[in-house]
N, C-alpha and C positions, 0 to 999 in steps of 0.2 A: 429202112427205116418206117415207122408206123406212124399213121394217123390218121385213122378212120380210112384208111387205104396205104399203098407201099410207093414210095419214091423211086422212080427207075434211074438206072444210071442215065441213060440217055436224053433224060430230062434237060442237061448242062451241054449237050453237045454242042462244040463250036462258040461254047464262051471260055474266054480267057482266061488265066488265072490272077488274083486282086494284086495290085501292087503295095496295097495299103491295107492298113486293118480297120474292121466295122468298129466304125466310132458312136458311142451312144454318148446322148445327153442327158440319161436322167442316173437315177442312181440303181445297183443292181438289184436283183428282182425279187430276191430271197426275203431281206428283210421285212419287206411290206406284205407279202405272199403270207408270211410267218403269223404278223399281226391279225390278218384276216380270217384264217385257217383257225389260230387259236380263241378269237373272239367267237369265232361260230360254234369249234370243239374244243373246248379247253378241258375238256378230259384227255386231251393229247399229250398233256403234260403228266401226265403217270406215266408214259412209256419213257421219260428222263431218267438219267441213271445209268450205274454202268451194267455189264454183262456179265454175271458171278460165273458164267462157264471161262470167262478168256484166257486167264491163267492155266486152267487145265488144257485149251485147244492149242493156246501157244508151245508148251511143255513137250504136247505129244509131236508135234511137226519141227520141232528145234531136234526132240531127239531121234526121231526117224532120218531128218538131215544128215546130221553128224554121224550117227552107225552107218547110214549108206556111204558117207565119204569116206569111213573109215572100211569099210567092207574092199571099197575100190581102189585100197592102196597101191595095189599093185594090177590092175586090171590093163586091158588094153586101148590106147587111146579112142579109137572109132566106138568100143563098147562105152568108155566115159561118157564119148560127146553122146551117142544116142539117148542113155540114161540123164544122163544132163538136159536132154531138150524134152525127153517124153515124161521123164518124172520129177526130178530136180528140181526142174525149171518151175512147176507147181508149185511146190513147198517153198520154194524162195518169194516166189510173186506172194504165196499166201502170208509170209511173215513181212513181208514189204507192207501188204495192206493191214497187216494184223500192228503195224507201227503206226501206220495210221490212223488208225484205232484208238491207239495207248497216245497218239498225239492228241486227241480229245479228250485224254482221261476216262476213259468208258471199260476199264476193268475196274477201276479201283476210285472211291472217292478221295482218297487222298491221291494229291497229284505226285507226291515223290515216288509212291510206288509204281506209279504207271511208266515214271523215266526207269527206275530198273527194270521192271519190265520188258521197257523197250530196248533195252539192252543189253539184256538175254535173249529176245526175241532176233535183233541183228545178230548173233554169233554167227549163223550159218551162213547169212550174208556177205561174209567175209572182210567185207570195208565199211568202216564205221559211220553210219548216218543218220540213227535216230534221233538224237539231240539237236542235231543241225536242220532234220527235215522239220523237227516241231515249229522250230522258230519262223521256218518262211511258210510253212503251211498253214498255220493259221491266220497269217498278214494274206494268204489268199482267199482264205474266208470271210476277213473283215474288208478287205481291198479289192474284192474281185475284179479282176479288167485292168486296174489302176495303174496309170502309165509309170512305169520307174519303180513300182511297188508288187503288184504281182508277179512273181517270178515263176508263177506256171505259164505264162505268156511267153512264145518263144520270142528271141529278139529279133531285130530288123536284120542284123547280119545273116541269121541262119534263112530268114525269111528270101532273103535277096538270093542266096545260095541255091536254094532248093525250090527249082524254078520248071522242072519237067517230072515225066514219071520215073528215071531214072534214079534221079537225085532223088524224089521222094522215096522210092523204095531204101535207099540208102541211109536216108537218116531215118525210117522207122527201125532198121537194123539198130542203130547207133543210138535212139532215142535217150534210153535210160540216162547214157554219157550227159546229153544236153541238156536233161532233166536235172540231174547233180551236178554240173558243171555251173550251168549258166548261174543260177544267182550265185557262185564265188566270183566269178567276173563280172556281172554288170550292178550287184547289192551286196559285197560282205560285208558279214558281219564279223567282228571280232569274238576268237573263240573264247567261252567260260568255262568254267571249272568242268559241269558237266560232260563240255564235249573232250575234256582232255581225259575224265572217268572213260567215257566211251572209247577213245581212242585205246588207250591202256589195257583194257580187259579185252577189247577186238584183238589186240596185238599178243596178248598171251595167248588165246584161245589158237591165234595163228601159227603162235612159236611151236605150241604143241604138237597140232596137226605136224606140221614141217619136221619137227625133231621126232617121234616117235612113228608115223606113218608115213613122211614124206610129202614131195610134191604135188602127188597125183591126188592123195587127198584134198589139197587145197585146190588144186587147179579144179578141181570137181564141183566144190563150191561156187568158185568165179564162175567157172562157165553155166552153171546155174543160174546165175544172178542175171550175166550176160543174155544169154537166150531168152530166158525167159522175159527180158524188158525191152526183147526188139519184136521180130516177126513173129511172133508167139499172141496166140488167142487171148490169152487172159491181158497181154499189155496194148490189147482194142480197147480199154478204158481209157488209155491216157488222151487218147483221141475223141472217144465218142462224149467225155463228159463237157468238154466245151468247145471243142472246135466246129465251128458254126458252117452247117449244112441247109440251115434256113434262116435267111436273116434276123426273121422276128424273134428268135429264141437263142440264145446263150447256155444254157445249161441243159443237158439231154439226161435221160435217166435209160439203162438200160433192162430190160426183164426176162434174160435169158437164165439157163441153168447153171454157169459158169458165176452167179451168186452164190452159191451153194459154198465155193472155194475160196470167196473173196473177199467174205466180210461184209458181202452185200452193199457193196462199194457202187452195184450197177444202180442201187435207187439212189440215183446221184441230187437230183430236183428233189427229194426228199431228204438228202443228206446236209445238203445247203441250207435247208427250210429249217432243218431243226440238227445242228448239230451234236446237240446233246442227247440224240437218240442214238443208240448202238446198234450196228447192222442190224442182229438178229430180230429187230422191233420193227425198222422202217417199211417193211411192207404193212405194218397195220395202221400206218401214216395214211398210206394210197388206200387203204379200206375204208377207214374211217372218213376221209375227206376226198373221192374219188373225184370229184368234179373239179380239181382242182389240176391232177393230173392228166385224167383221162384224154383232154385235148392238146395235149402236147405231144410233139414229136418224140420218139423213143426207139430203141435198137431192141430186136429180138437175139442178134449174133455179132459178137466183136471180131469174128473175122471178118464179115462181110464190110465192117466199118473200115479196117485196115485197108480191105480190098478196093473200098470206093475213094479211100483217103488216096492211096496211088494213083488209081487209075482217072479220077474223076480230075480231067483238067482247069477245074474253075475252082480245085480246093488245092490248099497248101500252108503254112506255117500262117500266111497273113490272113487265113481264116479263122480269127478269134476276135470276140469283141474286147474292145478296152474304152476306156474313159478317162477323163481327168479328175485329180482329187476334189472332193465336193469339201465344201469347209464343213459343214457338219460329219463328216468321217473323218477330218484332220484330227 
């Protein structure tokens, strides 16, 4: 962790894991910082709007991953697992973050086109999630850390069972399941028209793979999704974004090379400050208004974040900032 110096893992040696969340009695920091930055640098508004190359980038990754799945239809399981971890996982996680970008309508100005592209980007992931993700993710932005609304925050049940190094390692391996299933248990929303379209198209694609190329092609896609969301460098962003390693800060950016493969989701303070700016322009926010970001803790390695999370005895699922719903946010 960088902030004019490095935080050492031994800084928290001997500190026990928290048994409750960090509670904030102020509003989330991004809306106020957004107003301050725009008042000082109104030219940042020129960065708002879709990424014109988003469709092309998504089409290339989807085509590459589906072709790989077909090529591996008769591969051995060990070979398939190796390719899934060292290659397919990067592609599927890229698509997961493309869906994140599309949830903010950052490929097209017309929202419905972003939905269709999100369903297309969903295909190699193997299970339908694009439309449902958007519903919950936009609430994460509007109600960051709000108890009972922000489903990005772990549940008390998760936190009570994940209490040591071994259980944290297991939690990291399966964190994609927690991330995906938590909202369905804690704050279920009735599926709508678009969820059924997402489901139907995904089932058709999966059925085509199974019918023409067999279980291994489909299994490759599922393995790529699973391993890419667990103990994997790219999955470090799940932890780095909002897990509190510094009680005075609740959102953290990552300024490392994997931003090139992850739609620059590492620029997370910048993203929450300006969710209408596409990932390929978020670095310009920091360039224009450096004084607002250079004093914040940030990361240069997502792998190190995972290691710190597992090995630091003071960090766990309770290491998140929560707040009650304010009247003006309701």
